[in-house]
C-alpha positions, 0 to 999 in steps of 0.5 A: 387644577388644570392639566397645564398647572399640574405639569408645571407643578411636577416639573418644579418638584423634579427641579428641586430634587435635582438641585438638592445640595450634596451632603458634606464630605466626611473629614479624612482621618489623619492616619494615612492608609497603607498603599495596596501595591504588588510592586511595593509588596515585592520590593519589601520581600526582595533581597537587593544584593541578590537582585543586583547579582542576578541583573549583572549575570543577565547583562553578561549573558546578553553581551555574549549572545550579541558578539556571535556572528551569524554564519548562515547562507555564507560560503564556508571559505568566505564567511568574512570578506577578505582583501588580499594585497594587490600584487605587481607584475615584477613581484609575481614574475620574481616568484616564478623566476626564483622557483624550482622550474627544473621539472618544466625545463626538461619539457620546453620547446624554446625554438622551432626546429628546421631541417633541410632547405628550411633551415638554410633559408632561415639561416640566410634570411631569417631573424638573428639568433638570440644572444647566449646570455638571454637564452636562460631567461627565454627558457624560464618564460617557456617553463612558466608557460608549463606551470598550471594554476594552483589554488593552494599556492597563495601567489597564484590566488593573489594574481587572479584576485588582483586582476579581478579587483583591478578590472571590476573595481571590487574592494574585496576578494571573490570566491575561487569558483563561480560565475563571477569570473565571467565578468573578466572574460573567463569562460567557466567558473574556474579560470584554471580550465582556460589557461592550460595552453599557456599556463601561468604565463597567460595569467602573468601577462593578463596581470601585466596588462591591468597593473602596468601604469602605461597600459592602464588606459588601454586596459580600461578601454579594452575592458569597456568594449569587451563588456559592451552589448554589441561588440563584447568578447571574453577578455581573459580568453582573448588575452590567453590567445594573445599570450600564445601568439607572443610565445609562438613569435618568440619561439620562431625567433621573431622577437630576437632582434628586439630582445638582443637590442633591449637585453631582455626577454620578458619585457619584450614579450610583454610589450609585444603582447600588449602591441598585439592586443592594441592592434586587435583592439583598434581594428575591433573598435574602429571597424565595428567587429564582433565575436563572429570576426574573432578568428580571422582577426587573430590570424591577421594580427599574428601575421602582421605583428609577427612580421612587423614587430618594430611597427607593431611596437611603434603603433602601441606607443602611438596609441598610448601617447594619444591618451595624453592628448585626450586629457587636454579636454577635462570637460569632454564626456567620457564616452565621447572622449573614448570614441575620439581617442579610438578614432585618432589611434585608428587613423594612426594605425591606418597610416601605419598600414599604408607605410608598411604596404608601401 
């Protein structure tokens, strides 16, 4: 047999071996074997009622755990966000007016004492005396200026929270101490350190600026420029300085004529405060002033507004009326509109200066 035939024969034998049929399968027993399963074995050995009770106990325990509120990394007094109600100026002022101010009444200085020729000159050429029926209201105003901020008094906290939320747009209260107060123009972490000169009257007038509907557009513009990059200034501190200017003007009798005319002291004081703020705002924005100019601008505002009370109030009303004109173009960009309104009001103010000078 040749080598080729031998290889062919071996290959055929392998093919036969590979293709050999498998033996027939044995028939399965008709008796089914028991499954071998740990779960089945456990199920047969377990008491179903006891398992249900254990399962319910686990669910209840988990529910109790799920209702626990985590308190890590939260200030102790502000673990949950709070939102006190916004307070109006009239509500806040009524609280102080109805409070016992007898201790402060002993220490007030409601008018400037003059002697000698100064008293004679003031009697002849000075402002009229305040009507007797308005003297008590004037004294109350000066007594409020001696009341200091107390975080334990709810209305004090409510006033500050209202100011903060109105200016910043926050929906929730902020902590009593912290750098966030600098966002509305206080210098430190506690507003109480900034209001010592004029007490709660300074906070009340700041509240009046931000919650009084006619003044809201002005307050918004003042806050905008106070937070600007180049012309920024501490808004709350500026407001407190203007409250001092208003108080000094009332003490000198410069607001007596308006108070007698309107039959009211606090309303005139608030209006004059807003007028001085408007005067400073228009100069600040129209003449591109910065914090470096604040000192002499405050002195100029005190001198001009104190000697021209009626004119200062008229300029305030002109500026507030200009906001109504600005609403005519609803599609004008907000920044451009604000600049246009400020320019228009500045022009009105310039004409007012010219009329006073003439």
